[in-house]
C-alpha positions as CSV (number, residue, x, y, z in Angstrom):
1,X,36.9,-34.1,65.1
2,X,39.0,-35.9,63.3
3,X,41.9,-36.6,65.4
4,X,45.3,-36.9,63.3
5,X,46.7,-39.6,62.2
6,X,49.1,-41.7,64.7
7,X,46.7,-42.2,67.2
8,X,47.9,-42.3,70.8
9,X,47.4,-46.5,71.6
10,X,44.3,-45.1,74.3
11,X,41.7,-43.1,71.3
12,X,42.7,-46.1,69.0
13,X,41.8,-48.2,72.4
14,X,38.3,-46.1,72.8
15,X,37.7,-46.0,68.9
16,X,37.5,-50.0,69.3
17,X,35.0,-50.2,72.1
18,X,33.0,-47.4,70.6
19,X,32.7,-50.0,67.5
20,X,32.2,-53.1,70.0
21,X,29.4,-52.0,71.8
22,X,28.0,-50.4,68.7
23,X,28.0,-54.2,67.6
24,X,25.9,-55.6,70.8
25,X,23.5,-52.2,70.5
26,X,22.9,-53.4,67.1
27,X,22.5,-57.2,67.8
28,X,20.3,-56.1,70.6
29,X,17.7,-53.2,68.9
30,X,15.0,-53.1,67.0
31,X,13.4,-50.2,66.1
32,X,8.8,-49.2,65.5
33,X,7.4,-46.6,65.5
34,X,5.8,-46.2,68.9
35,X,3.9,-42.8,68.7
36,X,2.2,-40.9,66.2
37,X,0.7,-37.5,66.6
38,X,-1.3,-35.9,64.6
39,X,-0.1,-32.5,63.5
40,X,-2.4,-31.1,60.6
41,X,-1.7,-28.3,58.8
42,X,-1.5,-28.0,54.7
43,X,1.1,-28.4,52.0
44,X,4.0,-30.0,52.2
45,X,7.1,-30.1,54.4
46,X,11.3,-30.6,54.4
47,X,14.2,-31.0,57.1
48,X,13.5,-31.9,60.6
49,X,15.7,-30.5,63.5
50,X,15.8,-31.4,66.9
51,X,17.2,-28.5,69.1
52,X,18.1,-30.5,72.3
53,X,18.8,-27.8,74.9
54,X,15.7,-26.5,74.6
55,X,13.8,-29.1,73.4
56,X,12.3,-28.1,70.8
57,X,11.5,-29.7,67.3
58,X,11.7,-27.8,64.2
59,X,9.7,-28.7,61.2
60,X,10.2,-27.0,58.0
61,X,6.0,-26.7,56.7
62,X,6.2,-24.8,53.1
63,X,5.4,-21.1,54.6
64,X,6.7,-21.5,58.5
65,X,8.2,-23.6,60.8
66,X,6.3,-25.8,63.2
67,X,8.2,-26.2,66.8
68,X,6.9,-28.7,68.4
69,X,7.8,-30.8,71.8
70,X,9.0,-33.7,70.5
71,X,7.7,-35.5,74.0
72,X,3.7,-34.3,73.5
73,X,3.6,-33.5,70.2
74,X,2.5,-30.2,71.3
75,X,2.9,-26.9,69.2
76,X,5.0,-24.8,70.6
77,X,4.6,-21.8,68.5
78,X,6.5,-21.0,65.0
79,X,8.9,-19.6,63.0
80,X,6.8,-17.7,60.8
81,X,7.5,-15.7,57.0
82,X,8.7,-18.1,55.2
83,X,8.8,-19.0,51.2
84,X,9.8,-22.6,50.8
85,X,11.0,-23.2,54.2
86,X,14.0,-25.6,54.1
87,X,16.5,-26.3,56.9
88,X,17.6,-24.9,60.2
89,X,20.6,-24.7,62.6
90,X,21.1,-24.1,66.0
91,X,24.3,-22.0,66.5
92,X,23.9,-22.5,70.7
93,X,27.6,-20.1,71.8
94,X,25.3,-17.1,70.4
95,X,21.7,-18.4,71.5
96,X,20.2,-18.0,67.9
97,X,19.1,-20.0,65.4
98,X,18.7,-20.0,61.7
99,X,15.9,-21.2,58.8
100,X,16.2,-20.8,55.1
101,X,13.7,-19.9,52.8
102,X,14.5,-20.9,49.3
103,X,12.2,-19.1,47.3
104,X,12.9,-15.7,48.4
105,X,16.5,-17.1,49.4
106,X,16.6,-15.1,53.1
107,X,17.8,-16.7,55.9
108,X,16.2,-15.7,59.2
109,X,17.8,-15.9,62.4
110,X,15.6,-16.3,65.3
111,X,16.3,-16.6,69.5
112,X,16.2,-20.9,70.0
113,X,14.4,-19.9,73.3
114,X,11.9,-17.2,73.0
115,X,11.5,-18.5,68.7
116,X,11.4,-14.2,68.5
117,X,12.7,-13.7,64.9
118,X,15.7,-10.9,65.2
119,X,15.9,-10.8,61.6
120,X,16.8,-12.3,58.6
121,X,19.7,-11.7,55.3
122,X,19.5,-12.7,52.2
123,X,21.8,-15.8,51.2
124,X,21.8,-17.1,47.7
125,X,19.2,-17.8,45.0
126,X,17.6,-21.5,46.5
127,X,19.2,-21.8,49.7
128,X,18.1,-25.0,51.1
129,X,20.6,-27.3,53.8
130,X,22.7,-25.0,55.8
131,X,24.6,-26.4,59.5
132,X,26.7,-24.6,61.9
133,X,30.4,-25.2,62.5
134,X,31.7,-25.2,65.7
135,X,35.3,-24.7,64.7
136,X,34.9,-21.5,62.6
137,X,31.7,-20.5,64.6
138,X,30.2,-19.8,61.6
139,X,26.6,-20.9,59.6
140,X,26.3,-22.3,56.5
141,X,23.3,-22.2,53.9
142,X,24.1,-24.6,50.8
143,X,22.3,-23.0,47.9
144,X,21.3,-25.4,45.1
145,X,20.7,-23.0,42.4
146,X,23.3,-20.6,42.8
147,X,25.4,-23.6,43.2
148,X,27.2,-21.8,46.4
149,X,27.3,-21.8,49.8
150,X,26.8,-18.9,52.3
151,X,29.0,-17.9,55.2
152,X,26.5,-16.2,58.0
153,X,27.8,-14.7,61.5
154,X,25.9,-16.2,64.2
155,X,26.0,-13.2,66.2
156,X,24.8,-10.4,63.8
157,X,23.0,-13.1,61.5
158,X,24.5,-11.0,58.5
159,X,26.2,-12.9,55.4
160,X,29.8,-11.7,55.0
161,X,31.0,-14.1,52.5
162,X,30.7,-16.6,49.5
163,X,32.1,-20.1,48.3
164,X,31.8,-21.2,44.9
165,X,30.9,-24.6,45.5
166,X,30.8,-25.4,41.4
167,X,27.8,-27.3,41.0
168,X,24.7,-27.5,42.8
169,X,24.7,-28.7,46.6
170,X,22.3,-31.1,49.2
171,X,23.0,-31.7,52.8
172,X,26.5,-31.2,54.5
173,X,28.3,-32.1,57.6
174,X,31.2,-31.0,59.4
175,X,33.9,-32.4,60.8
176,X,34.7,-29.6,63.4
177,X,38.5,-29.9,62.3
178,X,38.2,-26.6,59.7
179,X,36.4,-29.0,57.5
180,X,33.1,-28.9,56.0
181,X,31.7,-31.7,53.2
182,X,28.8,-31.4,51.1
183,X,27.0,-33.7,48.8
184,X,27.0,-32.4,45.3
185,X,23.6,-34.1,43.8
186,X,23.9,-33.5,39.6
187,X,27.9,-34.3,40.2
188,X,27.6,-37.7,41.9
189,X,30.5,-36.1,44.3
190,X,31.1,-34.9,47.3
191,X,33.1,-31.7,48.3
192,X,35.8,-31.1,50.8
193,X,35.3,-27.3,51.8
194,X,38.2,-25.8,53.8
195,X,35.8,-23.1,56.0
196,X,38.3,-20.9,57.3
197,X,39.9,-20.3,53.7
198,X,36.0,-20.6,52.4
199,X,37.0,-22.5,49.6
200,X,36.7,-26.4,47.9
201,X,39.8,-28.4,48.7
202,X,38.6,-31.3,46.4
203,X,36.1,-33.5,45.0
204,X,35.9,-36.6,44.6
205,X,32.5,-38.8,43.3
206,X,30.6,-41.6,44.7
207,X,29.9,-43.8,41.9
208,X,27.7,-45.4,41.8
209,X,25.6,-43.5,43.8
210,X,23.7,-41.2,41.9
211,X,21.8,-38.3,43.4
212,X,23.4,-37.9,46.7
213,X,21.1,-36.0,49.4
214,X,20.9,-36.5,52.9
215,X,24.7,-36.9,54.7
216,X,26.6,-37.9,58.1
217,X,29.5,-38.0,59.4
218,X,31.2,-40.5,62.2
219,X,33.5,-38.7,63.5
220,X,35.8,-41.3,65.2
221,X,36.3,-43.6,62.3
222,X,36.1,-41.0,59.7
223,X,33.7,-41.7,57.5
224,X,30.5,-40.0,55.9
225,X,27.1,-41.2,54.2
226,X,25.8,-39.7,51.6
227,X,22.2,-41.3,51.1
228,X,21.4,-41.8,47.3
229,X,17.9,-41.2,45.0
230,X,18.8,-44.6,43.6
231,X,18.7,-46.5,46.9
232,X,22.6,-46.9,48.0
233,X,24.2,-45.4,50.3
234,X,27.2,-44.6,49.9
235,X,30.4,-44.4,52.3
236,X,33.4,-42.4,51.6
237,X,36.5,-42.1,53.7
238,X,37.3,-38.1,53.9
239,X,40.6,-38.3,54.8
240,X,41.6,-40.4,51.8
241,X,38.8,-38.8,49.4
242,X,37.8,-41.4,48.2
243,X,34.5,-44.2,47.8
244,X,35.1,-46.9,50.8
245,X,31.8,-48.8,49.9
246,X,27.7,-48.4,49.2
247,X,24.6,-50.3,51.0
248,X,21.3,-50.5,49.5
249,X,18.4,-48.8,51.1
250,X,14.7,-47.5,49.8
251,X,13.4,-45.3,47.5
252,X,12.8,-41.7,47.6
253,X,15.6,-41.1,50.4
254,X,16.2,-37.1,51.1
255,X,17.8,-37.6,54.7
256,X,20.2,-39.3,57.1
257,X,21.1,-40.2,60.9
258,X,24.1,-41.4,62.3
259,X,24.1,-43.1,65.9
260,X,27.3,-42.5,67.6
261,X,26.7,-45.1,70.6
262,X,25.2,-47.5,68.7
263,X,27.0,-47.6,65.3
264,X,24.0,-47.4,63.3
265,X,23.4,-45.6,60.2
266,X,19.3,-44.3,59.1
267,X,18.3,-43.6,55.6
268,X,14.8,-42.1,55.9
269,X,13.1,-43.7,52.6
270,X,10.1,-41.9,51.0
271,X,8.7,-45.0,49.7
272,X,7.5,-45.7,53.4
273,X,10.6,-47.4,55.1
274,X,13.6,-46.7,57.3
275,X,16.6,-48.6,56.5
276,X,19.0,-49.1,59.4
277,X,22.4,-50.1,58.8
278,X,24.9,-51.4,61.2
279,X,28.6,-50.2,60.9
280,X,30.7,-53.4,62.1
281,X,34.0,-52.0,60.6
282,X,34.8,-48.3,59.0
283,X,34.6,-50.6,56.1
284,X,31.8,-53.1,56.7
285,X,28.4,-52.5,56.9
286,X,25.0,-54.5,57.0
287,X,21.6,-53.7,56.8
288,X,20.1,-54.7,60.2
289,X,15.9,-54.0,59.9
290,X,14.3,-51.9,57.5
291,X,11.0,-50.4,59.3
292,X,7.7,-49.2,58.3
293,X,7.3,-45.8,58.2
294,X,4.9,-43.9,55.8
295,X,4.9,-43.3,52.2
296,X,6.9,-39.3,52.0
297,X,8.8,-40.3,55.3
298,X,12.4,-38.6,53.6
299,X,13.6,-36.8,56.3
300,X,14.8,-37.1,59.7
301,X,16.0,-35.8,62.8
302,X,17.9,-37.9,65.7
303,X,17.7,-37.7,69.6
304,X,21.5,-38.7,70.3
305,X,20.3,-39.4,74.0
306,X,17.5,-41.3,73.2
307,X,18.6,-42.7,70.4
308,X,15.1,-42.1,69.0
309,X,14.4,-41.0,65.2
310,X,12.0,-38.2,64.3
311,X,10.5,-38.3,60.8
312,X,7.2,-37.0,59.0
313,X,4.9,-37.2,56.5
314,X,0.9,-37.1,55.7
315,X,-1.8,-39.1,53.2
316,X,-1.8,-37.8,49.6
317,X,-4.5,-37.9,47.1
318,X,-4.8,-39.2,44.0
319,X,-2.1,-38.6,41.4
320,X,-3.0,-37.1,38.1
321,X,-0.8,-35.6,35.0
322,X,-0.7,-32.5,33.5
323,X,-1.1,-31.6,29.6
324,X,1.8,-32.9,28.6
325,X,1.5,-36.0,30.1
326,X,3.8,-35.8,32.7
327,X,2.7,-36.9,35.9
328,X,2.8,-34.5,39.1
329,X,3.0,-34.5,42.3
330,X,0.1,-36.1,44.5
331,X,-1.3,-33.4,46.7
332,X,-1.2,-33.4,50.2
333,X,-4.6,-34.6,51.6
334,X,-5.2,-31.3,54.1
335,X,-5.0,-31.9,57.9
336,X,-2.9,-35.2,57.6
337,X,0.3,-34.2,58.4
338,X,2.0,-36.6,60.9
339,X,5.5,-36.7,63.2
340,X,6.3,-40.4,64.0
341,X,8.0,-40.6,66.6
342,X,10.6,-44.1,65.9
343,X,12.2,-45.8,68.7
344,X,14.6,-49.2,69.7
C-alpha cells in the first residue's frame, strides 16, 4: 500500500536499498525467450494471469480460458462457457477465481484448486479487465462500452454495485490502501477510485500518451505505469495526481508489468518486442533492453518469484481488405498458438 507522507527513516532507507538493488540487477539482467510451448487451439486470445499459489497460468481464448502448467506447458484444464474471454483475477482469501466474458456481460466464479465453475453473474456491457483488491476484499471488473466498473463479492460471486467511470476503461491496478486506478483509454486519462465509497475521486491527463491500455504499479515509490498505443510508457505519481514522464516503447502494446525486486517495467508490444525499462529513481527511467518475442505478443503476466515474463502469440495469415477497403485483422493460423517464457 501507499504509506503516509513523512515516512519513518527505516522505510525510506528500505526504499533506497530497493532502488540500489534494482540498479545492480538491471545492469546484470539480460532477458531472452528461454522456452516456447506450442499450445494450439483456434482463435484469438487476450490476457494472461498467473495463480502463484496453485501454479496455474490462465490464458483467455475467446470461448474459454486455457489453464496451463507454466513449468511444462502442459494443459491442466479450462474454464469453459465464455463469449469473448478477457481477464482473470484471484481472490485467495475466498479461494475463488473470477473470469470476464465480454460478449455476454458475465463474470464466472470458479474454484481455484479444482477449477470447477461455481456460478456466473451479470456485470455490464463489455466487461473486460478485472482485479481483486485486498483492502476492500472485492473484485472489480472494468466494463469498456458501459463506461463503468462492477463490484463483485468474492465469496458469493454476486454483483452488488456499479461505479460510474464516465469514460471507457482499460486495465487497472490497486494500491492496496482502498484506492484503485484505471486507464481511461479514449480520454487519455487515469482515474482514481475510492473503492470503499465506490466513486471516482479525480482524474488526470497522461498526455502525450494516447489510448492507455495496460497498467502496473510500484507500491513503494508511488508510481503507476500506463502502456500507451502511441508507443510510450506513461509514468504517473498517483499521490500528486499527475504525469511524471514518458518512455518510448514498441507498437501495439496491450499489457504491462513491474518487478519490484529488480525495478524493471515491462511493455509487451504487438510488433513482436518486449520493452524492458529500468526505474533508476521514481522520476528517471531508461530502456535497458528490447527483447524479440513474436508478432502479436501484446499481453503478459509476471512471476515475481522467478522474475519470469509469460506472453503468447500465434502465426497469422495474409492481411485482407473488406468491401470498403479497410484492412481486416489477419487470421490466426490454426494450431499455431504459442506460449513464450521470457527469463533473465
